[in-house]
ZADO-1210 file (C-alpha; in nm, 4 decimals, padded with zeros to 6 digits):
<atoms>
<atom x="-02.4787" y="-00.6696" z="-00.4881" code="MET" pos="1"/>
<atom x="-02.3257" y="-00.8488" z="-00.1942" code="THR" pos="2"/>
<atom x="-02.1040" y="-01.1522" z="-00.2364" code="ARG" pos="3"/>
<atom x="-02.0352" y="-01.4352" z="00.0085" code="PRO" pos="4"/>
<atom x="-01.7055" y="-01.4685" z="00.1919" code="LEU" pos="5"/>
<atom x="-01.6124" y="-01.7871" z="00.3772" code="LYS" pos="6"/>
<atom x="-01.5281" y="-01.7773" z="00.7482" code="VAL" pos="7"/>
<atom x="-01.2051" y="-01.9735" z="00.7905" code="THR" pos="8"/>
<atom x="-01.1216" y="-01.8907" z="01.1522" code="ASP" pos="9"/>
<atom x="-01.2634" y="-01.7071" z="01.4530" code="VAL" pos="10"/>
<atom x="-01.0256" y="-01.5742" z="01.7195" code="ILE" pos="11"/>
<atom x="-01.1288" y="-01.4095" z="02.0450" code="ARG" pos="12"/>
<atom x="-00.9089" y="-01.0988" z="02.0853" code="GLU" pos="13"/>
<atom x="-01.0616" y="-00.9709" z="02.4120" code="THR" pos="14"/>
<atom x="-01.3754" y="-01.0435" z="02.6119" code="ASP" pos="15"/>
<atom x="-01.5619" y="-00.8032" z="02.3828" code="ASP" pos="16"/>
<atom x="-01.3857" y="-00.8360" z="02.0471" code="ALA" pos="17"/>
<atom x="-01.3573" y="-01.1159" z="01.7937" code="VAL" pos="18"/>
<atom x="-01.1503" y="-01.1444" z="01.4752" code="SER" pos="19"/>
<atom x="-01.3260" y="-01.3131" z="01.1839" code="ILE" pos="20"/>
<atom x="-01.0931" y="-01.4524" z="00.9171" code="TYR" pos="21"/>
<atom x="-01.2316" y="-01.4523" z="00.5643" code="LEU" pos="22"/>
<atom x="-01.1548" y="-01.5691" z="00.2116" code="THR" pos="23"/>
<atom x="-01.3358" y="-01.5304" z="-00.1165" code="GLU" pos="24"/>
<atom x="-01.5835" y="-01.8080" z="-00.1974" code="ALA" pos="25"/>
<atom x="-01.3229" y="-01.9827" z="-00.4164" code="ASP" pos="26"/>
<atom x="-01.0664" y="-01.9752" z="-00.1343" code="GLY" pos="27"/>
<atom x="-00.8584" y="-01.6919" z="-00.2792" code="SER" pos="28"/>
<atom x="-00.7387" y="-01.3990" z="-00.0708" code="ALA" pos="29"/>
<atom x="-00.9442" y="-01.0829" z="-00.0524" code="LEU" pos="30"/>
<atom x="-00.7790" y="-00.7899" z="-00.2325" code="GLU" pos="31"/>
<atom x="-00.7848" y="-00.4561" z="-00.0490" code="PHE" pos="32"/>
<atom x="-00.5828" y="-00.1502" z="00.0432" code="ARG" pos="33"/>
<atom x="-00.4653" y="-00.1114" z="00.4039" code="PRO" pos="34"/>
<atom x="-00.7214" y="00.0764" z="00.6123" code="GLY" pos="35"/>
<atom x="-01.0275" y="-00.0127" z="00.4040" code="GLN" pos="36"/>
<atom x="-01.3491" y="-00.1666" z="00.5369" code="PHE" pos="37"/>
<atom x="-01.6086" y="-00.4246" z="00.4393" code="LEU" pos="38"/>
<atom x="-01.9832" y="-00.3668" z="00.4565" code="SER" pos="39"/>
<atom x="-02.1300" y="-00.6755" z="00.6228" code="VAL" pos="40"/>
<atom x="-02.4942" y="-00.7794" z="00.5743" code="ASP" pos="41"/>
<atom x="-02.6612" y="-01.0060" z="00.8293" code="VAL" pos="42"/>
<atom x="-03.0214" y="-01.1101" z="00.8813" code="ILE" pos="43"/>
<atom x="-03.1356" y="-01.0738" z="01.2436" code="ILE" pos="44"/>
<atom x="-03.4924" y="-01.1695" z="01.3342" code="ASP" pos="45"/>
<atom x="-03.5867" y="-01.1458" z="00.9684" code="GLY" pos="46"/>
<atom x="-03.4437" y="-00.7968" z="00.9223" code="GLU" pos="47"/>
<atom x="-03.1424" y="-00.7157" z="00.7074" code="ARG" pos="48"/>
<atom x="-02.8798" y="-00.5155" z="00.8943" code="CYS" pos="49"/>
<atom x="-02.5630" y="-00.3709" z="00.7443" code="ARG" pos="50"/>
<atom x="-02.2549" y="-00.2450" z="00.9265" code="ARG" pos="51"/>
<atom x="-01.9040" y="-00.1414" z="00.8237" code="ALA" pos="52"/>
<atom x="-01.6045" y="-00.3227" z="00.9759" code="TYR" pos="53"/>
<atom x="-01.2428" y="-00.2405" z="00.9013" code="SER" pos="54"/>
<atom x="-01.0038" y="-00.5001" z="00.7696" code="LEU" pos="55"/>
<atom x="-00.7384" y="-00.5263" z="01.0390" code="ALA" pos="56"/>
<atom x="-00.4827" y="-00.7380" z="00.8543" code="SER" pos="57"/>
<atom x="-00.1814" y="-00.6347" z="00.6515" code="ALA" pos="58"/>
<atom x="-00.2424" y="-00.6469" z="00.2777" code="CYS" pos="59"/>
<atom x="00.0572" y="-00.8517" z="00.1581" code="MET" pos="60"/>
<atom x="00.0139" y="-01.1794" z="-00.0266" code="ALA" pos="61"/>
<atom x="-00.0051" y="-01.4746" z="00.2109" code="GLY" pos="62"/>
<atom x="-00.1435" y="-01.2734" z="00.5032" code="THR" pos="63"/>
<atom x="-00.4825" y="-01.4043" z="00.6252" code="PRO" pos="64"/>
<atom x="-00.7533" y="-01.1387" z="00.5919" code="ARG" pos="65"/>
<atom x="-00.9782" y="-01.0549" z="00.8837" code="HIS" pos="66"/>
<atom x="-01.2166" y="-00.8037" z="01.0289" code="ILE" pos="67"/>
<atom x="-01.2335" y="-00.7450" z="01.4029" code="THR" pos="68"/>
<atom x="-01.5706" y="-00.6742" z="01.5626" code="VAL" pos="69"/>
<atom x="-01.5966" y="-00.5163" z="01.9064" code="LYS" pos="70"/>
<atom x="-01.9173" y="-00.5732" z="02.0983" code="ARG" pos="71"/>
<atom x="-02.1169" y="-00.2530" z="02.1498" code="ILE" pos="72"/>
<atom x="-02.3852" y="-00.2186" z="02.4148" code="ALA" pos="73"/>
<atom x="-02.7203" y="-00.2748" z="02.2408" code="ASN" pos="74"/>
<atom x="-02.5401" y="-00.3166" z="01.9079" code="GLY" pos="75"/>
<atom x="-02.7464" y="-00.5686" z="01.7122" code="ARG" pos="76"/>
<atom x="-02.4835" y="-00.6677" z="01.4574" code="VAL" pos="77"/>
<atom x="-02.1754" y="-00.6551" z="01.6804" code="SER" pos="78"/>
<atom x="-02.3453" y="-00.8713" z="01.9432" code="ASN" pos="79"/>
<atom x="-02.4804" y="-01.1097" z="01.6795" code="HIS" pos="80"/>
<atom x="-02.1358" y="-01.1630" z="01.5272" code="LEU" pos="81"/>
<atom x="-01.9603" y="-01.1955" z="01.8629" code="ASN" pos="82"/>
<atom x="-02.2123" y="-01.4547" z="01.9821" code="ASP" pos="83"/>
<atom x="-02.2928" y="-01.6618" z="01.6735" code="THR" pos="84"/>
<atom x="-02.0219" y="-01.6528" z="01.4060" code="ILE" pos="85"/>
<atom x="-01.8542" y="-01.9886" z="01.3447" code="ARG" pos="86"/>
<atom x="-01.5920" y="-02.1380" z="01.1129" code="VAL" pos="87"/>
<atom x="-01.7632" y="-02.2532" z="00.7945" code="GLY" pos="88"/>
<atom x="-02.0236" y="-01.9763" z="00.7980" code="ASP" pos="89"/>
<atom x="-02.0590" y="-01.7321" z="00.5112" code="GLU" pos="90"/>
<atom x="-02.0783" y="-01.3548" z="00.5434" code="LEU" pos="91"/>
<atom x="-02.2454" y="-01.1419" z="00.2772" code="ALA" pos="92"/>
<atom x="-02.0291" y="-00.8371" z="00.2101" code="VAL" pos="93"/>
<atom x="-01.9812" y="-00.5356" z="-00.0111" code="LEU" pos="94"/>
<atom x="-01.6431" y="-00.3799" z="-00.0723" code="GLY" pos="95"/>
<atom x="-01.3735" y="-00.3292" z="00.0295" code="PRO" pos="96"/>
<atom x="-01.4318" y="00.0462" z="00.0405" code="SER" pos="97"/>
<atom x="-01.2885" y="00.3553" z="00.2047" code="GLY" pos="98"/>
<atom x="-01.0246" y="00.6230" z="00.1565" code="ASN" pos="99"/>
<atom x="-00.8544" y="00.6001" z="00.4971" code="PHE" pos="100"/>
<atom x="-00.5563" y="00.4293" z="00.3437" code="THR" pos="101"/>
<atom x="-00.1969" y="00.4595" z="00.2267" code="VAL" pos="102"/>
<atom x="-00.0032" y="00.3407" z="-00.0747" code="GLU" pos="103"/>
<atom x="00.3025" y="00.1451" z="00.0468" code="PRO" pos="104"/>
<atom x="00.6197" y="00.1971" z="-00.1567" code="ARG" pos="105"/>
<atom x="00.9425" y="00.0133" z="-00.0691" code="PRO" pos="106"/>
<atom x="01.1518" y="00.3237" z="-00.1490" code="VAL" pos="107"/>
<atom x="00.9716" y="00.5379" z="00.1104" code="ASN" pos="108"/>
<atom x="01.1358" y="00.6609" z="00.4287" code="GLU" pos="109"/>
<atom x="00.8706" y="00.8245" z="00.6454" code="ARG" pos="110"/>
<atom x="00.7355" y="00.8596" z="00.9968" code="HIS" pos="111"/>
<atom x="00.3675" y="00.7859" z="01.0594" code="LEU" pos="112"/>
<atom x="00.2184" y="00.9043" z="01.3886" code="VAL" pos="113"/>
<atom x="-00.1017" y="00.7174" z="01.4698" code="MET" pos="114"/>
<atom x="-00.3581" y="00.7810" z="01.7434" code="ILE" pos="115"/>
<atom x="-00.6231" y="00.5163" z="01.8102" code="ALA" pos="116"/>
<atom x="-00.8905" y="00.4622" z="02.0712" code="GLY" pos="117"/>
<atom x="-01.0523" y="00.1256" z="02.1436" code="GLY" pos="118"/>
<atom x="-01.1677" y="-00.0512" z="01.8274" code="SER" pos="119"/>
<atom x="-01.0249" y="00.2383" z="01.6276" code="GLY" pos="120"/>
<atom x="-00.7096" y="00.0271" z="01.6215" code="ILE" pos="121"/>
<atom x="-00.8539" y="-00.1945" z="01.3463" code="THR" pos="122"/>
<atom x="-00.7756" y="00.0139" z="01.0345" code="PRO" pos="123"/>
<atom x="-00.4690" y="00.1575" z="01.2086" code="ILE" pos="124"/>
<atom x="-00.3318" y="-00.1950" z="01.2597" code="MET" pos="125"/>
<atom x="-00.3740" y="-00.2740" z="00.8917" code="SER" pos="126"/>
<atom x="-00.1875" y="00.0398" z="00.7879" code="ILE" pos="127"/>
<atom x="00.0977" y="00.0234" z="01.0376" code="LEU" pos="128"/>
<atom x="00.1754" y="-00.3442" z="00.9809" code="GLU" pos="129"/>
<atom x="00.1648" y="-00.3047" z="00.6029" code="THR" pos="130"/>
<atom x="00.3984" y="-00.0048" z="00.6145" code="ILE" pos="131"/>
<atom x="00.6451" y="-00.1664" z="00.8538" code="LEU" pos="132"/>
<atom x="00.6651" y="-00.4845" z="00.6454" code="ARG" pos="133"/>
<atom x="00.6856" y="-00.3216" z="00.3017" code="LEU" pos="134"/>
<atom x="00.8841" y="-00.0050" z="00.3771" code="GLU" pos="135"/>
<atom x="01.2087" y="-00.1066" z="00.5489" code="ASP" pos="136"/>
<atom x="01.3130" y="00.2520" z="00.6233" code="ARG" pos="137"/>
<atom x="00.9802" y="00.3816" z="00.7539" code="SER" pos="138"/>
<atom x="00.8764" y="00.3943" z="01.1182" code="ARG" pos="139"/>
<atom x="00.5529" y="00.4246" z="01.3134" code="VAL" pos="140"/>
<atom x="00.4638" y="00.5761" z="01.6492" code="THR" pos="141"/>
<atom x="00.1294" y="00.4592" z="01.7896" code="LEU" pos="142"/>
<atom x="-00.0567" y="00.6186" z="02.0808" code="ILE" pos="143"/>
<atom x="-00.3311" y="00.3745" z="02.1749" code="TYR" pos="144"/>
<atom x="-00.5968" y="00.4433" z="02.4379" code="GLY" pos="145"/>
<atom x="-00.8159" y="00.1855" z="02.6142" code="ASN" pos="146"/>
<atom x="-01.0194" y="00.1460" z="02.9312" code="ARG" pos="147"/>
<atom x="-00.7882" y="-00.1175" z="03.0794" code="SER" pos="148"/>
<atom x="-00.5109" y="-00.3595" z="02.9839" code="TRP" pos="149"/>
<atom x="-00.7558" y="-00.6439" z="02.9245" code="LYS" pos="150"/>
<atom x="-00.9420" y="-00.4284" z="02.6694" code="ASP" pos="151"/>
<atom x="-00.6375" y="-00.3778" z="02.4452" code="VAL" pos="152"/>
<atom x="-00.7139" y="-00.5340" z="02.1072" code="ILE" pos="153"/>
<atom x="-00.4051" y="-00.6796" z="01.9308" code="PHE" pos="154"/>
<atom x="-00.1950" y="-00.6436" z="02.2468" code="ARG" pos="155"/>
<atom x="00.0168" y="-00.9523" z="02.1738" code="ASP" pos="156"/>
<atom x="00.0317" y="-00.8840" z="01.8013" code="ARG" pos="157"/>
<atom x="00.1675" y="-00.5350" z="01.8588" code="LEU" pos="158"/>
<atom x="00.4275" y="-00.6680" z="02.1029" code="ALA" pos="159"/>
<atom x="00.5385" y="-00.9363" z="01.8568" code="ALA" pos="160"/>
<atom x="00.5656" y="-00.6831" z="01.5758" code="LEU" pos="161"/>
<atom x="00.7684" y="-00.4546" z="01.8019" code="ARG" pos="162"/>
<atom x="01.0085" y="-00.7423" z="01.8743" code="ASP" pos="163"/>
<atom x="01.0396" y="-00.8053" z="01.5012" code="GLU" pos="164"/>
<atom x="01.0996" y="-00.4517" z="01.3730" code="VAL" pos="165"/>
<atom x="01.2632" y="-00.2970" z="01.6800" code="GLY" pos="166"/>
<atom x="01.2666" y="00.0794" z="01.7166" code="ASP" pos="167"/>
<atom x="01.0803" y="00.1295" z="01.3900" code="ARG" pos="168"/>
<atom x="00.7632" y="00.0754" z="01.5956" code="LEU" pos="169"/>
<atom x="00.6925" y="00.2636" z="01.9173" code="ILE" pos="170"/>
<atom x="00.3682" y="00.1722" z="02.0953" code="VAL" pos="171"/>
<atom x="00.2495" y="00.4009" z="02.3752" code="ASP" pos="172"/>
<atom x="-00.0418" y="00.2452" z="02.5633" code="HIS" pos="173"/>
<atom x="-00.2653" y="00.4862" z="02.7552" code="VAL" pos="174"/>
<atom x="-00.5108" y="00.3327" z="03.0033" code="LEU" pos="175"/>
<atom x="-00.8124" y="00.4977" z="03.1622" code="GLU" pos="176"/>
<atom x="-00.8056" y="00.2480" z="03.4496" code="HIS" pos="177"/>
<atom x="-00.4382" y="00.1696" z="03.4977" code="ALA" pos="178"/>
<atom x="-00.2912" y="-00.0442" z="03.7775" code="PRO" pos="179"/>
<atom x="-00.0759" y="00.1241" z="04.0405" code="GLU" pos="180"/>
<atom x="00.2472" y="-00.0098" z="03.8910" code="ASP" pos="181"/>
<atom x="00.1581" y="00.1080" z="03.5388" code="TRP" pos="182"/>
<atom x="00.4438" y="00.3027" z="03.3777" code="SER" pos="183"/>
<atom x="00.2628" y="00.4167" z="03.0629" code="GLY" pos="184"/>
<atom x="00.0127" y="00.6914" z="02.9997" code="GLY" pos="185"/>
<atom x="-00.2954" y="00.7297" z="03.2173" code="ARG" pos="186"/>
<atom x="-00.6436" y="00.8669" z="03.1592" code="GLY" pos="187"/>
<atom x="-00.8674" y="00.9320" z="02.8642" code="LEU" pos="188"/>
<atom x="-00.7113" y="01.0587" z="02.5424" code="LEU" pos="189"/>
<atom x="-00.7970" y="01.4231" z="02.6069" code="THR" pos="190"/>
<atom x="-00.6062" y="01.7092" z="02.4501" code="ARG" pos="191"/>
<atom x="-00.3898" y="01.7527" z="02.7616" code="ASP" pos="192"/>
<atom x="-00.3112" y="01.3815" z="02.7819" code="VAL" pos="193"/>
<atom x="-00.2274" y="01.3639" z="02.4112" code="LEU" pos="194"/>
<atom x="-00.0024" y="01.6683" z="02.4282" code="GLU" pos="195"/>
<atom x="00.1734" y="01.5066" z="02.7233" code="GLY" pos="196"/>
<atom x="00.2205" y="01.1781" z="02.5393" code="ARG" pos="197"/>
<atom x="00.3512" y="01.3515" z="02.2260" code="LEU" pos="198"/>
<atom x="00.6011" y="01.5410" z="02.4422" code="ASP" pos="199"/>
<atom x="00.7015" y="01.2251" z="02.6317" code="ALA" pos="200"/>
<atom x="00.7648" y="01.0476" z="02.3016" code="LEU" pos="201"/>
<atom x="00.9743" y="01.3373" z="02.1747" code="GLY" pos="202"/>
<atom x="00.7550" y="01.3973" z="01.8715" code="ILE" pos="203"/>
<atom x="00.8305" y="01.7418" z="01.7369" code="GLN" pos="204"/>
<atom x="00.6507" y="01.8075" z="01.4116" code="ASP" pos="205"/>
<atom x="00.8970" y="01.8829" z="01.1329" code="ASP" pos="206"/>
<atom x="00.6409" y="01.9204" z="00.8569" code="GLY" pos="207"/>
<atom x="00.7104" y="01.5730" z="00.7211" code="LEU" pos="208"/>
<atom x="00.5186" y="01.3349" z="00.9466" code="GLN" pos="209"/>
<atom x="00.1768" y="01.2042" z="00.8489" code="ARG" pos="210"/>
<atom x="-00.0865" y="01.1542" z="01.1156" code="TYR" pos="211"/>
<atom x="-00.3628" y="00.8922" z="01.1232" code="PHE" pos="212"/>
<atom x="-00.6511" y="00.9131" z="01.3705" code="LEU" pos="213"/>
<atom x="-00.9274" y="00.6639" z="01.4421" code="CYS" pos="214"/>
<atom x="-01.1546" y="00.6374" z="01.7418" code="GLY" pos="215"/>
<atom x="-01.4568" y="00.7852" z="01.9174" code="PRO" pos="216"/>
<atom x="-01.5585" y="01.1446" z="01.8581" code="THR" pos="217"/>
<atom x="-01.4188" y="01.3015" z="02.1809" code="PRO" pos="218"/>
<atom x="-01.0786" y="01.1456" z="02.1159" code="MET" pos="219"/>
<atom x="-01.0796" y="01.2636" z="01.7552" code="MET" pos="220"/>
<atom x="-01.1621" y="01.6191" z="01.8569" code="GLN" pos="221"/>
<atom x="-00.8905" y="01.6149" z="02.1226" code="ALA" pos="222"/>
<atom x="-00.6359" y="01.4815" z="01.8732" code="ALA" pos="223"/>
<atom x="-00.7196" y="01.7502" z="01.6187" code="HIS" pos="224"/>
<atom x="-00.6824" y="02.0206" z="01.8832" code="GLU" pos="225"/>
<atom x="-00.3505" y="01.8809" z="02.0053" code="ALA" pos="226"/>
<atom x="-00.2090" y="01.8576" z="01.6536" code="LEU" pos="227"/>
<atom x="-00.3381" y="02.1985" z="01.5521" code="GLN" pos="228"/>
<atom x="-00.1687" y="02.3494" z="01.8577" code="ALA" pos="229"/>
<atom x="00.1589" y="02.1984" z="01.7358" code="ARG" pos="230"/>
<atom x="00.1181" y="02.3556" z="01.3932" code="GLY" pos="231"/>
<atom x="00.0319" y="02.0373" z="01.2037" code="VAL" pos="232"/>
<atom x="-00.1339" y="02.1214" z="00.8722" code="ALA" pos="233"/>
<atom x="-00.4765" y="01.9669" z="00.8186" code="ALA" pos="234"/>
<atom x="-00.3691" y="01.8096" z="00.4882" code="ASN" pos="235"/>
<atom x="-00.1239" y="01.5861" z="00.6772" code="ARG" pos="236"/>
<atom x="-00.3934" y="01.4405" z="00.9029" code="VAL" pos="237"/>
<atom x="-00.6098" y="01.1485" z="00.7881" code="ALA" pos="238"/>
<atom x="-00.9017" y="01.0289" z="00.9971" code="GLU" pos="239"/>
<atom x="-01.1637" y="00.7571" z="01.0219" code="GLU" pos="240"/>
<atom x="-01.4495" y="00.8221" z="01.2634" code="ARG" pos="241"/>
<atom x="-01.6155" y="00.5457" z="01.4626" code="PHE" pos="242"/>
<atom x="-01.9242" y="00.7417" z="01.5634" code="THR" pos="243"/>
<atom x="-02.2053" y="00.6124" z="01.7814" code="ARG" pos="244"/>
<atom x="-02.5540" y="00.7543" z="01.7258" code="PRO" pos="245"/>
<atom x="-02.5713" y="00.9088" z="02.0728" code="GLU" pos="246"/>
<atom x="-02.2567" y="01.1126" z="01.9998" code="GLU" pos="247"/>
<atom x="-02.4123" y="01.3035" z="01.7081" code="ARG" pos="248"/>
<atom x="-02.6084" y="01.6236" z="01.7109" code="GLU" pos="249"/>
<atom x="-02.9506" y="01.5728" z="01.5563" code="GLY" pos="250"/>
<atom x="-03.0770" y="01.7198" z="01.2312" code="ALA" pos="251"/>
<atom x="-03.4519" y="01.7529" z="01.2678" code="LYS" pos="252"/>
<atom x="-03.5359" y="01.8226" z="00.9056" code="GLY" pos="253"/>
<atom x="-03.8836" y="01.9412" z="00.8175" code="SER" pos="254"/>
<atom x="-04.1823" y="01.9139" z="01.0496" code="SER" pos="255"/>
<atom x="-04.3851" y="01.7929" z="00.7508" code="GLU" pos="256"/>
<atom x="-04.3376" y="01.5131" z="00.4988" code="ALA" pos="257"/>
<atom x="-04.1156" y="01.6244" z="00.2104" code="GLU" pos="258"/>
<atom x="-04.0842" y="01.4935" z="-00.1441" code="LEU" pos="259"/>
<atom x="-03.7351" y="01.3767" z="-00.2409" code="VAL" pos="260"/>
<atom x="-03.6572" y="01.2874" z="-00.6009" code="MET" pos="261"/>
<atom x="-03.3843" y="01.0243" z="-00.6381" code="ILE" pos="262"/>
<atom x="-03.1978" y="00.9892" z="-00.9681" code="SER" pos="263"/>
<atom x="-03.0283" y="00.6495" z="-00.9922" code="ARG" pos="264"/>
<atom x="-02.9192" y="00.4388" z="-01.2898" code="CYS" pos="265"/>
<atom x="-03.1047" y="00.6691" z="-01.5283" code="GLY" pos="266"/>
<atom x="-03.4331" y="00.6319" z="-01.3408" code="HIS" pos="267"/>
<atom x="-03.6225" y="00.8820" z="-01.1270" code="GLU" pos="268"/>
<atom x="-03.7889" y="00.7793" z="-00.8025" code="HIS" pos="269"/>
<atom x="-04.0064" y="01.0038" z="-00.5903" code="GLY" pos="270"/>
<atom x="-04.0392" y="00.9280" z="-00.2180" code="ILE" pos="271"/>
<atom x="-04.2105" y="01.0925" z="00.0749" code="GLN" pos="272"/>
<atom x="-03.9780" y="01.1380" z="00.3702" code="VAL" pos="273"/>
<atom x="-04.1746" y="01.1622" z="00.6925" code="GLU" pos="274"/>
<atom x="-04.0719" y="01.3909" z="00.9816" code="PRO" pos="275"/>
<atom x="-03.7823" y="01.2334" z="01.1726" code="GLY" pos="276"/>
<atom x="-03.7076" y="00.9872" z="00.8927" code="GLN" pos="277"/>
<atom x="-03.3758" y="00.9864" z="00.7082" code="THR" pos="278"/>
<atom x="-03.3683" y="00.9793" z="00.3289" code="ILE" pos="279"/>
<atom x="-03.2090" y="00.6348" z="00.3408" code="LEU" pos="280"/>
<atom x="-03.4800" y="00.4961" z="00.5690" code="GLU" pos="281"/>
<atom x="-03.7541" y="00.6285" z="00.3418" code="ALA" pos="282"/>
<atom x="-03.5839" y="00.5032" z="00.0246" code="ALA" pos="283"/>
<atom x="-03.5305" y="00.1521" z="00.1594" code="LEU" pos="284"/>
<atom x="-03.8892" y="00.1413" z="00.2862" code="ALA" pos="285"/>
<atom x="-04.0005" y="00.2298" z="-00.0677" code="ALA" pos="286"/>
<atom x="-03.8017" y="-00.0621" z="-00.2083" code="GLY" pos="287"/>
<atom x="-03.5299" y="00.1474" z="-00.3734" code="ILE" pos="288"/>
<atom x="-03.1862" y="-00.0167" z="-00.3794" code="ASP" pos="289"/>
<atom x="-02.9593" y="00.2460" z="-00.2250" code="MET" pos="290"/>
<atom x="-02.5873" y="00.2302" z="-00.1457" code="PRO" pos="291"/>
<atom x="-02.5119" y="00.2358" z="00.2258" code="PHE" pos="292"/>
<atom x="-02.2997" y="00.0624" z="00.4862" code="SER" pos="293"/>
<atom x="-02.2508" y="00.1881" z="00.8417" code="CYS" pos="294"/>
<atom x="-02.5828" y="00.3802" z="00.8587" code="ALA" pos="295"/>
<atom x="-02.4162" y="00.6165" z="01.1096" code="MET" pos="296"/>
<atom x="-02.2539" y="00.8831" z="00.8916" code="GLY" pos="297"/>
<atom x="-01.9089" y="00.7384" z="00.9391" code="GLY" pos="298"/>
<atom x="-01.8095" y="00.5674" z="00.6149" code="CYS" pos="299"/>
<atom x="-01.9405" y="00.7690" z="00.3186" code="GLY" pos="300"/>
<atom x="-02.0870" y="00.4709" z="00.1333" code="ALA" pos="301"/>
<atom x="-02.4267" y="00.6456" z="00.1080" code="CYS" pos="302"/>
<atom x="-02.2874" y="00.9744" z="-00.0265" code="ARG" pos="303"/>
<atom x="-02.5031" y="01.1392" z="-00.2941" code="VAL" pos="304"/>
<atom x="-02.5059" y="01.4797" z="-00.4592" code="ARG" pos="305"/>
<atom x="-02.7804" y="01.7250" z="-00.3675" code="LEU" pos="306"/>
<atom x="-02.8955" y="01.8816" z="-00.6956" code="THR" pos="307"/>
<atom x="-03.1743" y="02.0949" z="-00.5488" code="SER" pos="308"/>
<atom x="-03.3403" y="02.1658" z="-00.2185" code="GLY" pos="309"/>
<atom x="-03.2124" y="02.1506" z="00.1379" code="ASP" pos="310"/>
<atom x="-03.0905" y="01.8451" z="00.3304" code="VAL" pos="311"/>
<atom x="-02.9608" y="01.8725" z="00.6859" code="ARG" pos="312"/>
<atom x="-02.7308" y="01.6133" z="00.8391" code="MET" pos="313"/>
<atom x="-02.6400" y="01.4962" z="01.1859" code="GLU" pos="314"/>
<atom x="-02.2947" y="01.5996" z="01.3061" code="GLU" pos="315"/>
<atom x="-02.0226" y="01.4917" z="01.3156" code="PRO" pos="316"/>
<atom x="-02.0052" y="01.2895" z="00.9984" code="ASN" pos="317"/>
<atom x="-01.7368" y="01.1819" z="00.7555" code="CYS" pos="318"/>
<atom x="-01.7846" y="01.4441" z="00.4834" code="LEU" pos="319"/>
<atom x="-01.4964" y="01.6826" z="00.4274" code="SER" pos="320"/>
<atom x="-01.5344" y="02.0555" z="00.3863" code="ARG" pos="321"/>
<atom x="-01.4651" y="02.0168" z="00.0139" code="ALA" pos="322"/>
<atom x="-01.7397" y="01.7561" z="-00.0197" code="GLU" pos="323"/>
<atom x="-01.9867" y="01.9802" z="00.1606" code="LEU" pos="324"/>
<atom x="-01.8978" y="02.2679" z="-00.0712" code="GLU" pos="325"/>
<atom x="-01.9707" y="02.0373" z="-00.3658" code="GLN" pos="326"/>
<atom x="-02.3176" y="01.9735" z="-00.2132" code="ARG" pos="327"/>
<atom x="-02.2636" y="01.6116" z="-00.1193" code="TYR" pos="328"/>
<atom x="-02.4877" y="01.4712" z="00.1535" code="VAL" pos="329"/>
<atom x="-02.5172" y="01.1425" z="00.3407" code="LEU" pos="330"/>
<atom x="-02.8582" y="00.9811" z="00.3099" code="THR" pos="331"/>
<atom x="-02.8163" y="00.7766" z="00.6292" code="CYS" pos="332"/>
<atom x="-02.8023" y="01.0874" z="00.8504" code="VAL" pos="333"/>
<atom x="-02.9679" y="01.3347" z="00.6125" code="GLY" pos="334"/>
<atom x="-03.3220" y="01.4667" z="00.6451" code="ARG" pos="335"/>
<atom x="-03.4897" y="01.6996" z="00.3935" code="PRO" pos="336"/>
<atom x="-03.5838" y="02.0485" z="00.5076" code="HIS" pos="337"/>
<atom x="-03.7612" y="02.1200" z="00.1791" code="ALA" pos="338"/>
<atom x="-03.8532" y="01.9401" z="-00.1413" code="GLN" pos="339"/>
<atom x="-03.5195" y="01.8101" z="-00.2697" code="SER" pos="340"/>
<atom x="-03.3507" y="01.6138" z="-00.5467" code="SER" pos="341"/>
<atom x="-03.0461" y="01.3902" z="-00.5130" code="ILE" pos="342"/>
<atom x="-02.8223" y="01.2117" z="-00.7618" code="LEU" pos="343"/>
<atom x="-02.6740" y="00.8710" z="-00.6807" code="VAL" pos="344"/>
<atom x="-02.3411" y="00.8843" z="-00.8629" code="GLU" pos="345"/>
<atom x="-02.1535" y="00.5870" z="-01.0038" code="GLY" pos="346"/>
<atom x="-02.4717" y="00.3848" z="-01.0331" code="ALA" pos="347"/>
</atoms>
């Protein structure tokens, strides 16, 4: 079930991004781990829409909590929130959720290397600020790519934090459309550009750094390739994908309607999934209350276990190799290729 959060402030970060400050209904601070997200429900033209938005604030007591929403072309929810949200409104949310996070410990002394593109800065910002404020001996290097200087979300906040913590924070801005007098990185965050920025920053992997990646699919792929070429082990790389539908490879599923049995809360539900339909779409149309959030394969909120049959998913998505081996599937991007059964766990 969703719960209402109160909107206490709305701050325009860029022309296309707005930060929405939130408290619990009783005015208390929202509890979360750095890097987690909220699932936000809104009603648009009579239709319920749900999207996942990362909490971009540090998690210490006394720090105002907020999500930051970047406008996406033809994005119903992002445009709705950018255009209509006001102080005093309520937002219906689920969560916080997500495993793209860290556990801050004051005794730690570590180096986090973070690569973000566009609105991928939102969970990254939460993590880096929390670490820098709670771990006095830790440091962070951030490579942050944007189209132009005016598109940089949290530009002033990053500069202020850099002034506060000094050399414990290095921010390397990379601009696709940079002015002639720009002294930072230039271009898209391709593998070559990232390797060049890592070299320019003097980052030589010593087996101890942890890496955090968040951004669009091409950037994520480039970052993985650049880190792999430097010998960085996969278990030291954490990622959160912000994936648009047009970036995914389709999973056609069956050319005929298929029966899917859903086991949830001790009850069995049988649904017909039509050709081209996802399991989530068919389940919601049948009135079955299913867990979901981003509806794009990026957050894992709709993860279920496939107990029989064959379900094919759009790629890329957020499931790990281990999860795939355990026969987990995502209903929001999964289509049955045969009669199948799924188990909704934790329900």
